[in-house]
C-alpha positions as CSV (number, residue, x, y, z in Angstrom):
1,M,-3.9,-21.8,-6.4
2,K,-3.7,-18.0,-6.7
3,N,-0.6,-16.1,-7.7
4,I,-0.6,-13.1,-5.3
5,Y,2.2,-10.6,-5.4
6,C,2.7,-8.1,-2.5
7,I,4.6,-5.0,-3.4
8,R,5.9,-2.3,-1.0
9,H,5.6,1.2,-2.4
10,G,8.6,3.0,-3.7
11,L,10.8,5.2,-1.5
12,A,8.7,8.0,-0.1
13,Y,9.3,11.4,1.6
14,H,8.7,10.1,5.1
15,N,11.2,7.2,4.6
16,V,13.9,9.8,3.7
17,K,13.0,12.0,6.7
18,A,13.1,8.9,9.0
19,L,16.7,8.2,7.9
20,E,17.5,11.7,9.0
21,M,15.6,11.9,12.3
22,G,14.1,8.5,13.1
23,S,10.4,7.6,13.6
24,Q,9.7,11.2,14.8
25,A,9.4,12.0,11.1
26,Y,6.1,10.1,11.0
27,V,4.3,12.7,13.1
28,L,5.6,15.8,11.2
29,D,2.8,17.7,9.4
30,E,5.1,17.9,6.3
31,C,4.9,14.1,6.1
32,F,1.1,14.0,5.8
33,D,0.2,11.3,3.3
34,A,3.8,11.3,2.1
35,P,4.4,11.1,-1.6
36,L,7.2,9.3,-3.4
37,V,10.5,10.9,-3.9
38,D,12.2,10.8,-7.3
39,K,14.1,7.6,-6.4
40,G,10.8,6.0,-5.4
41,L,9.2,6.9,-8.7
42,Q,12.1,5.4,-10.5
43,Q,11.9,2.2,-8.5
44,A,8.2,1.8,-9.5
45,K,9.0,2.6,-13.2
46,D,11.8,0.0,-13.1
47,L,9.5,-2.7,-11.7
48,G,6.9,-1.8,-14.4
49,E,9.5,-2.3,-17.1
50,Q,11.2,-5.4,-15.7
51,W,8.7,-7.6,-13.8
52,E,8.0,-10.7,-15.9
53,A,4.7,-11.6,-14.3
54,L,3.2,-8.1,-14.8
55,S,1.3,-9.0,-18.0
56,L,-0.4,-11.8,-16.1
57,I,-2.0,-9.6,-13.4
58,Q,-5.8,-9.5,-13.6
59,K,-6.6,-7.3,-10.6
60,V,-4.7,-4.9,-8.3
61,F,-5.5,-3.8,-4.8
62,V,-3.8,-0.7,-3.6
63,S,-3.7,1.3,-0.3
64,P,-5.3,4.7,-0.8
65,L,-2.2,6.6,0.5
66,T,-0.4,8.8,-2.1
67,R,2.9,6.8,-2.0
68,T,1.1,3.5,-2.9
69,L,-1.2,5.1,-5.5
70,E,1.8,6.7,-7.2
71,T,3.7,3.4,-7.1
72,C,0.8,1.5,-8.5
73,Q,0.1,4.0,-11.2
74,E,3.7,3.9,-12.4
75,I,4.0,0.1,-12.3
76,F,0.8,-0.5,-14.3
77,K,1.2,2.5,-16.6
78,M,1.6,0.3,-19.7
79,H,-1.3,-2.0,-18.7
80,P,-4.4,0.3,-18.8
81,D,-6.9,-2.6,-18.8
82,V,-5.9,-3.9,-15.4
83,K,-8.6,-3.1,-12.8
84,I,-7.0,-1.2,-9.8
85,I,-9.1,-0.9,-6.6
86,A,-8.2,1.2,-3.6
87,L,-9.0,-0.3,-0.1
88,D,-8.7,1.3,3.3
89,V,-8.2,-2.2,4.9
90,I,-4.7,-2.5,3.4
91,K,-3.4,0.9,4.7
92,E,-0.2,0.9,6.7
93,F,0.0,-0.1,10.4
94,P,-0.5,1.6,12.7
95,Q,-3.4,3.8,12.0
96,G,-3.6,6.9,14.2
97,L,-1.1,9.5,15.4
98,Q,1.4,8.9,12.6
99,I,0.3,11.6,10.1
100,C,2.2,9.9,7.2
101,N,-0.4,7.1,7.3
102,K,-3.5,9.3,7.1
103,R,-5.1,9.4,3.6
104,R,-6.6,12.4,1.8
105,D,-10.3,12.8,1.2
106,K,-11.8,10.4,-1.3
107,K,-12.8,13.2,-3.7
108,D,-9.3,14.6,-3.8
109,L,-7.9,11.1,-4.5
110,Q,-10.4,10.6,-7.3
111,E,-9.4,13.9,-9.0
112,K,-5.6,13.1,-8.8
113,F,-5.7,9.3,-9.6
114,S,-8.6,9.0,-12.1
115,R,-7.6,5.5,-13.3
116,I,-8.1,4.0,-9.8
117,D,-11.4,2.8,-8.5
118,F,-12.1,4.4,-5.1
119,S,-15.7,3.2,-4.8
120,Q,-14.8,0.7,-2.0
121,L,-13.3,3.2,0.4
122,D,-15.1,3.0,3.7
123,T,-15.7,6.8,4.1
124,E,-15.1,10.1,2.3
125,S,-12.6,11.3,4.9
126,D,-10.2,9.0,6.7
127,E,-12.1,7.8,9.7
128,M,-9.8,4.8,10.3
129,W,-7.0,7.2,11.2
130,R,-7.5,9.0,14.5
131,N,-5.4,11.6,16.3
132,D,-6.3,10.4,19.8
133,R,-5.3,6.7,19.7
134,I,-3.0,4.3,17.9
135,E,-4.2,1.1,16.3
136,E,-3.5,-2.1,18.2
137,I,-1.9,-5.2,16.6
138,E,-5.1,-7.2,17.1
139,E,-6.9,-4.6,14.9
140,L,-4.3,-5.1,12.2
141,R,-4.7,-8.9,12.4
142,E,-8.5,-8.5,12.0
143,R,-8.0,-6.3,8.9
144,I,-5.7,-8.9,7.4
145,Q,-8.1,-11.7,8.1
146,H,-10.9,-9.8,6.5
147,F,-8.7,-9.1,3.4
148,K,-7.5,-12.7,3.1
149,L,-11.1,-14.0,3.1
150,M,-11.9,-11.5,0.3
151,L,-8.9,-12.7,-1.7
152,Q,-9.9,-16.3,-1.4
153,D,-13.4,-15.5,-2.8
154,L,-12.0,-13.8,-5.9
155,A,-12.4,-15.4,-9.3
156,E,-9.1,-13.9,-10.5
157,T,-6.0,-16.0,-9.9
158,D,-3.2,-13.4,-10.6
159,I,-3.4,-10.5,-8.2
160,A,-1.1,-7.7,-7.1
161,I,-1.3,-5.8,-3.8
162,V,0.5,-2.5,-3.5
163,S,0.8,-1.6,0.2
164,H,3.2,-0.9,3.0
165,S,6.1,-2.4,5.0
166,A,4.4,-3.2,8.3
167,F,1.1,-4.3,6.7
168,L,2.8,-6.5,4.2
169,N,5.2,-8.1,6.7
170,Q,2.2,-9.1,8.9
171,L,0.3,-10.3,5.8
172,L,3.2,-12.3,4.5
173,Y,5.0,-13.5,7.6
174,G,2.8,-12.9,10.6
175,T,5.2,-10.4,12.1
176,L,5.7,-6.6,11.8
177,G,9.2,-7.1,10.4
178,D,12.7,-6.1,11.4
179,E,13.7,-2.5,11.0
180,S,17.2,-3.6,10.2
181,N,16.0,-5.8,7.4
182,P,13.0,-4.1,5.8
183,L,11.0,-5.3,2.8
184,K,12.5,-4.0,-0.4
185,H,10.7,-1.1,-2.1
186,C,9.0,-2.1,-5.4
187,H,9.8,-5.8,-5.1
188,P,7.1,-8.5,-5.7
189,Y,6.9,-10.9,-2.8
190,R,4.7,-14.0,-3.2
191,L,1.8,-14.6,-0.8
192,E,0.7,-18.2,-0.4
193,I,-3.0,-18.6,0.4
194,P,-5.2,-21.5,-0.8
């Protein structure tokens, strides 16, 4: 049995803007690949200091968006030997139109987050995100199925996933979640897979 922990990123700039103006914030240019705000960095730092299972983690998979990378970097700051791998397949849903979910170019991410392994990103630029269409739920389900198969094949048994609310809700519970009861930021949820 694997011990898999799913962690939503800390509070990010687009989350704050959405509280002010609703989902319209997700298409604002200023929310492109939204970073964490100070409270989000503190949430990640707190988890890194308080999470009892942290020292057991053997491998980490992280979405290559700035808010998840910053969260991951802060949580695992005191554990430099843990392998952290960025994967496009675990980016937020939906891909397309919402600029907050578009990642930066691979070379820019490698410069800013040198500890993280970006070798498994699909492309240099974000070709998964498109400005002419929005991802369908079936496409998300295919991404998740692919990711679950990959997790099952791993030799490691203690794994962390740092991703996003809609993606993790679908992965954990088979639903996109409830806006009135969102996943907590920087809280480890257990994923049960054989």
